[in-house]
VOVO-537096 format. One record per atom (N, C-alpha, C, CB): residue number from 0; residue in three letters; atom name; x, y, z. Coordinates in steps of 0.05 Angstrom, whole numbers. Atoms other than C-alpha are relative to their C-alpha. Glycine has a CB too. Layout:
BEGIN
+-----+---------+-------+--------+--------+--------+
! num ! residuo ! atomo !     c1 !     c2 !     c3 !
+-----+---------+-------+--------+--------+--------+
! NUM !     ALA !    CA !      X !      Y !      Z !
...
+-----+---------+-------+--------+--------+--------+
END
This chain:
BEGIN
+-----+---------+-------+--------+--------+--------+
! num ! residuo ! atomo !     c1 !     c2 !     c3 !
+-----+---------+-------+--------+--------+--------+
!   0 !     MET !     N !      7 !      5 !     21 !
!   0 !     MET !    CA !    141 !    279 !    455 !
!   0 !     MET !     C !      1 !    -34 !     -5 !
!   0 !     MET !    CB !     17 !     17 !    -16 !
!   1 !     LEU !     N !     -4 !     31 !      5 !
!   1 !     LEU !    CA !    134 !    213 !    425 !
!   1 !     LEU !     C !     21 !    -10 !    -21 !
!   1 !     LEU !    CB !    -26 !    -11 !    -10 !
!   2 !     PRO !     N !    -29 !      5 !     25 !
!   2 !     PRO !    CA !    192 !    177 !    381 !
!   2 !     PRO !     C !    -18 !     -7 !    -24 !
!   2 !     PRO !    CB !     27 !    -34 !      7 !
!   3 !     PRO !     N !      9 !     -3 !     24 !
!   3 !     PRO !    CA !    185 !    165 !    313 !
!   3 !     PRO !     C !    -13 !    -25 !      0 !
!   3 !     PRO !    CB !     18 !      7 !    -23 !
!   4 !     VAL !     N !     28 !     39 !     10 !
!   4 !     VAL !    CA !    134 !    106 !    283 !
!   4 !     VAL !     C !     23 !     -5 !    -19 !
!   4 !     VAL !    CB !    -49 !      3 !    -26 !
!   5 !     ARG !     N !    -10 !     18 !      7 !
!   5 !     ARG !    CA !    183 !     53 !    256 !
!   5 !     ARG !     C !    -13 !    -14 !    -30 !
!   5 !     ARG !    CB !     -1 !    -15 !     23 !
!   6 !     ARG !     N !     24 !      8 !     19 !
!   6 !     ARG !    CA !    148 !     46 !    191 !
!   6 !     ARG !     C !     13 !    -30 !    -14 !
!   6 !     ARG !    CB !     -7 !     30 !    -26 !
!   7 !     GLU !     N !    -17 !     23 !     11 !
!   7 !     GLU !    CA !    197 !    -13 !    166 !
!   7 !     GLU !     C !     -6 !    -29 !     20 !
!   7 !     GLU !    CB !     35 !     10 !      2 !
!   8 !     VAL !     N !      5 !     18 !    -16 !
!   8 !     VAL !    CA !    177 !    -54 !    229 !
!   8 !     VAL !     C !    -27 !     -6 !     -6 !
!   8 !     VAL !    CB !      6 !      8 !     25 !
!   9 !     LEU !     N !     27 !      1 !      3 !
!   9 !     LEU !    CA !    105 !    -38 !    211 !
!   9 !     LEU !     C !    -10 !    -12 !    -23 !
!   9 !     LEU !    CB !     -8 !     23 !      2 !
!  10 !     ARG !     N !     -3 !     20 !     23 !
!  10 !     ARG !    CA !    114 !    -72 !    146 !
!  10 !     ARG !     C !     -4 !    -17 !     -6 !
!  10 !     ARG !    CB !     11 !     -7 !     -5 !
!  11 !     GLU !     N !     -7 !     22 !     -8 !
!  11 !     GLU !    CA !    153 !   -126 !    169 !
!  11 !     GLU !     C !    -22 !    -19 !     17 !
!  11 !     GLU !    CB !     22 !      7 !     15 !
!  12 !     ARG !     N !     22 !      8 !    -24 !
!  12 !     ARG !    CA !     91 !   -139 !    218 !
!  12 !     ARG !     C !    -18 !     -3 !    -17 !
!  12 !     ARG !    CB !     -8 !     20 !     25 !
!  13 !     GLU !     N !     16 !      2 !     16 !
!  13 !     GLU !    CA !     40 !   -127 !    168 !
!  13 !     GLU !     C !      1 !    -17 !    -21 !
!  13 !     GLU !    CB !     -2 !     19 !     -5 !
!  14 !     ALA !     N !      3 !     14 !     15 !
!  14 !     ALA !    CA !     67 !   -172 !    122 !
!  14 !     ALA !     C !     -5 !    -34 !     12 !
!  14 !     ALA !    CB !     20 !      7 !    -16 !
!  15 !     GLN !     N !     -4 !     29 !     -6 !
!  15 !     GLN !    CA !     78 !   -231 !    165 !
!  15 !     GLN !     C !    -28 !     -9 !      9 !
!  15 !     GLN !    CB !     23 !     -6 !     23 !
!  16 !     ASP !     N !     25 !      6 !    -10 !
!  16 !     ASP !    CA !      4 !   -224 !    194 !
!  16 !     ASP !     C !    -20 !    -13 !    -26 !
!  16 !     ASP !    CB !    -12 !     28 !     13 !
!  17 !     ASP !     N !      4 !     18 !     23 !
!  17 !     ASP !    CA !     -9 !   -229 !    116 !
!  17 !     ASP !     C !      3 !    -29 !     -2 !
!  17 !     ASP !    CB !     15 !      8 !    -17 !
!  18 !     ALA !     N !    -16 !     25 !     14 !
!  18 !     ALA !    CA !     29 !   -285 !    105 !
!  18 !     ALA !     C !    -18 !    -23 !     22 !
!  18 !     ALA !    CB !     44 !      2 !      4 !
!  19 !     ASP !     N !     12 !     14 !    -24 !
!  19 !     ASP !    CA !     -4 !   -316 !    171 !
!  19 !     ASP !     C !    -28 !    -12 !     -4 !
!  19 !     ASP !    CB !     -1 !     19 !     23 !
!  20 !     ASP !     N !     30 !      6 !     13 !
!  20 !     ASP !    CA !    -76 !   -307 !    145 !
!  20 !     ASP !     C !     -4 !    -13 !    -20 !
!  20 !     ASP !    CB !    -14 !     19 !     -7 !
!  21 !     ALA !     N !      3 !      9 !     19 !
!  21 !     ALA !    CA !    -56 !   -334 !     91 !
!  21 !     ALA !     C !     -4 !    -36 !     -1 !
!  21 !     ALA !    CB !     21 !     13 !    -12 !
!  22 !     ALA !     N !    -15 !     25 !     -5 !
!  22 !     ALA !    CA !    -32 !   -398 !    116 !
!  22 !     ALA !     C !    -26 !     -7 !     14 !
!  22 !     ALA !    CB !     31 !     -1 !     18 !
!  23 !     VAL !     N !     30 !     20 !    -20 !
!  23 !     VAL !    CA !    -99 !   -412 !    162 !
!  23 !     VAL !     C !    -20 !      3 !    -24 !
!  23 !     VAL !    CB !    -20 !     21 !     38 !
!  24 !     SER !     N !     26 !     -3 !     24 !
!  24 !     SER !    CA !   -146 !   -396 !     98 !
!  24 !     SER !     C !     11 !    -19 !    -14 !
!  24 !     SER !    CB !     -6 !     30 !    -20 !
!  25 !     ALA !     N !     -5 !     28 !     19 !
!  25 !     ALA !    CA !   -109 !   -454 !     61 !
!  25 !     ALA !     C !     -8 !    -21 !     18 !
!  25 !     ALA !    CB !     34 !     -6 !    -12 !
!  26 !     ARG !     N !     10 !     16 !    -11 !
!  26 !     ARG !    CA !   -118 !   -491 !    114 !
!  26 !     ARG !     C !    -23 !    -12 !      7 !
!  26 !     ARG !    CB !      7 !      2 !     11 !
!  27 !     GLU !     N !     35 !     -1 !      2 !
!  27 !     GLU !    CA !   -200 !   -483 !    124 !
!  27 !     GLU !     C !    -11 !    -12 !    -29 !
!  27 !     GLU !    CB !    -13 !     35 !      2 !
!  28 !     THR !     N !     21 !     -4 !     23 !
!  28 !     THR !    CA !   -249 !   -504 !     80 !
!  28 !     THR !     C !    -14 !     28 !     -3 !
!  28 !     THR !    CB !    -24 !    -21 !      3 !
!  29 !     PRO !     N !     25 !    -25 !     10 !
!  29 !     PRO !    CA !   -298 !   -457 !     49 !
!  29 !     PRO !     C !    -22 !    -14 !     24 !
!  29 !     PRO !    CB !    -16 !     -2 !    -45 !
!  30 !     GLY !     N !     19 !      1 !    -24 !
!  30 !     GLY !    CA !   -345 !   -486 !     96 !
!  30 !     GLY !     C !      5 !      9 !     25 !
!  30 !     GLY !    CB !     -7 !    -22 !      5 !
!  31 !     GLU !     N !     -7 !     -2 !    -26 !
!  31 !     GLU !    CA !   -315 !   -475 !    155 !
!  31 !     GLU !     C !     14 !     28 !     -1 !
!  31 !     GLU !    CB !     18 !    -25 !     11 !
!  32 !     ARG !     N !     -2 !    -32 !      2 !
!  32 !     ARG !    CA !   -297 !   -400 !    138 !
!  32 !     ARG !     C !    -29 !      6 !     -5 !
!  32 !     ARG !    CB !     22 !     13 !    -26 !
!  33 !     LEU !     N !     35 !     -7 !      7 !
!  33 !     LEU !    CA !   -375 !   -396 !    119 !
!  33 !     LEU !     C !     -5 !      4 !     30 !
!  33 !     LEU !    CB !    -23 !    -29 !    -17 !
!  34 !     ALA !     N !      7 !     -5 !    -20 !
!  34 !     ALA !    CA !   -385 !   -419 !    192 !
!  34 !     ALA !     C !      7 !     11 !     18 !
!  34 !     ALA !    CB !     -4 !    -10 !      6 !
!  35 !     LEU !     N !     -9 !    -24 !    -17 !
!  35 !     LEU !    CA !   -340 !   -372 !    226 !
!  35 !     LEU !     C !    -18 !     22 !     -9 !
!  35 !     LEU !    CB !     33 !      9 !     -5 !
!  36 !     THR !     N !      4 !    -27 !     -4 !
!  36 !     THR !    CA !   -371 !   -318 !    189 !
!  36 !     THR !     C !    -28 !      2 !     17 !
!  36 !     THR !    CB !     -1 !     15 !    -28 !
!  37 !     ILE !     N !     31 !      4 !     -9 !
!  37 !     ILE !    CA !   -440 !   -336 !    208 !
!  37 !     ILE !     C !     -6 !      0 !     31 !
!  37 !     ILE !    CB !    -11 !    -29 !    -11 !
!  38 !     GLU !     N !      9 !    -13 !    -40 !
!  38 !     GLU !    CA !   -423 !   -340 !    292 !
!  38 !     GLU !     C !     12 !     26 !     -5 !
!  38 !     GLU !    CB !     22 !    -19 !     38 !
!  39 !     LEU !     N !    -12 !    -24 !     -3 !
!  39 !     LEU !    CA !   -381 !   -282 !    282 !
!  39 !     LEU !     C !    -24 !     23 !     -8 !
!  39 !     LEU !    CB !     29 !      0 !    -20 !
!  40 !     SER !     N !     14 !     -7 !      0 !
!  40 !     SER !    CA !   -438 !   -255 !    251 !
!  40 !     SER !     C !    -27 !     11 !     28 !
!  40 !     SER !    CB !      0 !    -16 !    -16 !
!  41 !     GLU !     N !     20 !      0 !    -27 !
!  41 !     GLU !    CA !   -489 !   -272 !    310 !
!  41 !     GLU !     C !     11 !      6 !     23 !
!  41 !     GLU !    CB !    -12 !    -24 !      6 !
!  42 !     LEU !     N !    -13 !    -14 !    -18 !
!  42 !     LEU !    CA !   -444 !   -254 !    354 !
!  42 !     LEU !     C !      5 !     33 !     -5 !
!  42 !     LEU !    CB !     24 !    -15 !      1 !
!  43 !     THR !     N !     -1 !    -28 !     -5 !
!  43 !     THR !    CA !   -436 !   -183 !    331 !
!  43 !     THR !     C !    -31 !      7 !      5 !
!  43 !     THR !    CB !     14 !     15 !    -26 !
!  44 !     ARG !     N !     21 !     -9 !    -18 !
!  44 !     ARG !    CA !   -508 !   -181 !    341 !
!  44 !     ARG !     C !    -16 !     -6 !     14 !
!  44 !     ARG !    CB !    -10 !      7 !     -4 !
!  45 !     ALA !     N !      9 !     -4 !    -24 !
!  45 !     ALA !    CA !   -521 !   -201 !    402 !
!  45 !     ALA !     C !     10 !     19 !     17 !
!  45 !     ALA !    CB !      1 !    -20 !     12 !
!  46 !     LEU !     N !    -18 !    -17 !    -21 !
!  46 !     LEU !    CA !   -466 !   -161 !    428 !
!  46 !     LEU !     C !    -17 !     30 !    -11 !
!  46 !     LEU !    CB !     43 !     -2 !     -8 !
!  47 !     ALA !     N !     22 !    -24 !      1 !
!  47 !     ALA !    CA !   -512 !   -103 !    395 !
!  47 !     ALA !     C !    -20 !     -1 !     13 !
!  47 !     ALA !    CB !    -12 !      5 !    -22 !
!  48 !     GLU !     N !     18 !     -2 !    -11 !
!  48 !     GLU !    CA !   -567 !   -117 !    424 !
!  48 !     GLU !     C !      2 !      5 !     31 !
!  48 !     GLU !    CB !    -11 !    -19 !     -8 !
!  49 !     ALA !     N !      0 !     -8 !    -35 !
!  49 !     ALA !    CA !   -546 !   -119 !    493 !
!  49 !     ALA !     C !     11 !     30 !      2 !
!  49 !     ALA !    CB !     24 !    -21 !     21 !
!  50 !     VAL !     N !    -10 !    -26 !     -5 !
!  50 !     VAL !    CA !   -512 !    -53 !    487 !
!  50 !     VAL !     C !    -22 !     22 !    -16 !
!  50 !     VAL !    CB !     31 !      2 !    -12 !
!  51 !     GLY !     N !     14 !     -7 !     16 !
!  51 !     GLY !    CA !   -578 !    -30 !    454 !
!  51 !     GLY !     C !     -1 !     17 !    -25 !
!  51 !     GLY !    CB !    -11 !      4 !     11 !
!  52 !     ALA !     N !     -3 !    -17 !     28 !
!  52 !     ALA !    CA !   -559 !     -8 !    384 !
!  52 !     ALA !     C !    -21 !     -6 !     -6 !
!  52 !     ALA !    CB !     21 !     -4 !    -23 !
!  53 !     PRO !     N !     18 !     -3 !      4 !
!  53 !     PRO !    CA !   -608 !     13 !    355 !
!  53 !     PRO !     C !    -11 !     -9 !    -40 !
!  53 !     PRO !    CB !     -1 !     28 !     14 !
!  54 !     TRP !     N !     -6 !     21 !     26 !
!  54 !     TRP !    CA !   -590 !    -13 !    279 !
!  54 !     TRP !     C !     -8 !    -31 !      2 !
!  54 !     TRP !    CB !     32 !     -2 !     -7 !
!  55 !     VAL !     N !      5 !     33 !      2 !
!  55 !     VAL !    CA !   -608 !    -84 !    302 !
!  55 !     VAL !     C !    -26 !     -4 !    -10 !
!  55 !     VAL !    CB !      1 !    -17 !     27 !
!  56 !     THR !     N !     28 !     10 !      9 !
!  56 !     THR !    CA !   -676 !    -75 !    294 !
!  56 !     THR !     C !    -20 !     23 !    -14 !
!  56 !     THR !    CB !    -14 !    -12 !     27 !
!  57 !     ALA !     N !     10 !    -17 !     21 !
!  57 !     ALA !    CA !   -685 !    -14 !    253 !
!  57 !     ALA !     C !    -16 !    -14 !    -14 !
!  57 !     ALA !    CB !     18 !     11 !    -16 !
!  58 !     PRO !     N !      4 !      6 !     27 !
!  58 !     PRO !    CA !   -730 !    -28 !    201 !
!  58 !     PRO !     C !     16 !     -6 !    -21 !
!  58 !     PRO !    CB !     -9 !     14 !     -6 !
!  59 !     ALA !     N !    -23 !      1 !     21 !
!  59 !     ALA !    CA !   -681 !    -15 !    139 !
!  59 !     ALA !     C !     22 !    -22 !     17 !
!  59 !     ALA !    CB !     14 !     34 !     -8 !
!  60 !     ASP !     N !    -22 !     23 !     -9 !
!  60 !     ASP !    CA !   -630 !    -56 !    181 !
!  60 !     ASP !     C !     -9 !    -25 !     24 !
!  60 !     ASP !    CB !     26 !     19 !     15 !
!  61 !     ASP !     N !     12 !     20 !    -25 !
!  61 !     ASP !    CA !   -672 !   -103 !    219 !
!  61 !     ASP !     C !     16 !    -27 !    -19 !
!  61 !     ASP !    CB !    -47 !     -3 !      5 !
!  62 !     LEU !     N !    -12 !     21 !      6 !
!  62 !     LEU !    CA !   -620 !   -157 !    214 !
!  62 !     LEU !     C !    -13 !    -31 !     14 !
!  62 !     LEU !    CB !     27 !      7 !      8 !
!  63 !     GLY !     N !     19 !     27 !     -1 !
!  63 !     GLY !    CA !   -665 !   -215 !    242 !
!  63 !     GLY !     C !    -11 !     -2 !    -24 !
!  63 !     GLY !    CB !    -24 !     -1 !     21 !
!  64 !     GLU !     N !      5 !      4 !     28 !
!  64 !     GLU !    CA !   -697 !   -208 !    172 !
!  64 !     GLU !     C !     22 !    -11 !    -22 !
!  64 !     GLU !    CB !     -8 !     25 !     -8 !
!  65 !     LYS !     N !    -20 !      9 !     28 !
!  65 !     LYS !    CA !   -635 !   -211 !    128 !
!  65 !     LYS !     C !     17 !    -27 !      9 !
!  65 !     LYS !    CB !     26 !     28 !    -10 !
!  66 !     ALA !     N !     -5 !     25 !     -8 !
!  66 !     ALA !    CA !   -613 !   -264 !    178 !
!  66 !     ALA !     C !    -13 !    -25 !     -9 !
!  66 !     ALA !    CB !     -3 !      1 !     23 !
!  67 !     ARG !     N !     21 !     20 !     14 !
!  67 !     ARG !    CA !   -678 !   -304 !    157 !
!  67 !     ARG !     C !      3 !     -4 !    -27 !
!  67 !     ARG !    CB !    -29 !      8 !      2 !
!  68 !     LEU !     N !    -12 !      7 !     39 !
!  68 !     LEU !    CA !   -663 !   -292 !     80 !
!  68 !     LEU !     C !     16 !    -11 !     -5 !
!  68 !     LEU !    CB !     10 !     18 !    -18 !
!  69 !     TYR !     N !    -33 !      5 !     14 !
!  69 !     TYR !    CA !   -591 !   -302 !     81 !
!  69 !     TYR !     C !     14 !    -13 !     13 !
!  69 !     TYR !    CB !     19 !     23 !     -3 !
!  70 !     ALA !     N !    -17 !     18 !    -21 !
!  70 !     ALA !    CA !   -559 !   -329 !    147 !
!  70 !     ALA !     C !    -14 !    -29 !      4 !
!  70 !     ALA !    CB !      1 !     17 !     33 !
!  71 !     ALA !     N !     10 !     30 !     -9 !
!  71 !     ALA !    CA !   -607 !   -386 !    154 !
!  71 !     ALA !     C !      1 !    -22 !    -26 !
!  71 !     ALA !    CB !    -35 !      3 !     12 !
!  72 !     PRO !     N !     -2 !     23 !     26 !
!  72 !     PRO !    CA !   -600 !   -418 !     81 !
!  72 !     PRO !     C !     24 !     -4 !      0 !
!  72 !     PRO !    CB !     -7 !      8 !    -30 !
!  73 !     LEU !     N !    -32 !      6 !      6 !
!  73 !     LEU !    CA !   -524 !   -409 !     83 !
!  73 !     LEU !     C !     10 !    -24 !     25 !
!  73 !     LEU !    CB !     21 !     35 !      4 !
!  74 !     ARG !     N !     -3 !     20 !    -27 !
!  74 !     ARG !    CA !   -523 !   -443 !    155 !
!  74 !     ARG !     C !     -7 !    -32 !     -4 !
!  74 !     ARG !    CB !    -23 !     12 !     24 !
!  75 !     LEU !     N !      2 !     39 !     11 !
!  75 !     LEU !    CA !   -554 !   -507 !    125 !
!  75 !     LEU !     C !     13 !    -13 !    -26 !
!  75 !     LEU !    CB !    -32 !    -10 !     -6 !
!  76 !     LEU !     N !    -21 !      5 !     21 !
!  76 !     LEU !    CA !   -502 !   -510 !     72 !
!  76 !     LEU !     C !     25 !    -13 !     20 !
!  76 !     LEU !    CB !      9 !     31 !    -18 !
!  77 !     VAL !     N !    -19 !      9 !    -23 !
!  77 !     VAL !    CA !   -445 !   -519 !    141 !
!  77 !     VAL !     C !    -11 !    -26 !      7 !
!  77 !     VAL !    CB !      2 !     20 !     26 !
!  78 !     ARG !     N !     10 !     18 !    -17 !
!  78 !     ARG !    CA !   -489 !   -567 !    169 !
!  78 !     ARG !     C !     11 !    -30 !    -14 !
!  78 !     ARG !    CB !    -34 !      4 !      4 !
!  79 !     PRO !     N !     -6 !     33 !     18 !
!  79 !     PRO !    CA !   -466 !   -646 !    164 !
!  79 !     PRO !     C !    -23 !     -9 !     -1 !
!  79 !     PRO !    CB !     20 !    -26 !     14 !
+-----+---------+-------+--------+--------+--------+
END
């Protein structure tokens, strides 16, 4: 039998994680956050391609086209 879930400890941990996230976000510029978002998006696409996920190149979900239309112009904003 599993021990009971200590919900108060989980709430405290979640509150601490939220505070940590807010502190990190306050120290980052919007450009840094945007650059990280683009980097994570590219990593997600590369991982999906590596495992052969069909949504990467499906015509309705073609991420290459979306990257060309949306990510490329945003990338120009974060480059020095």
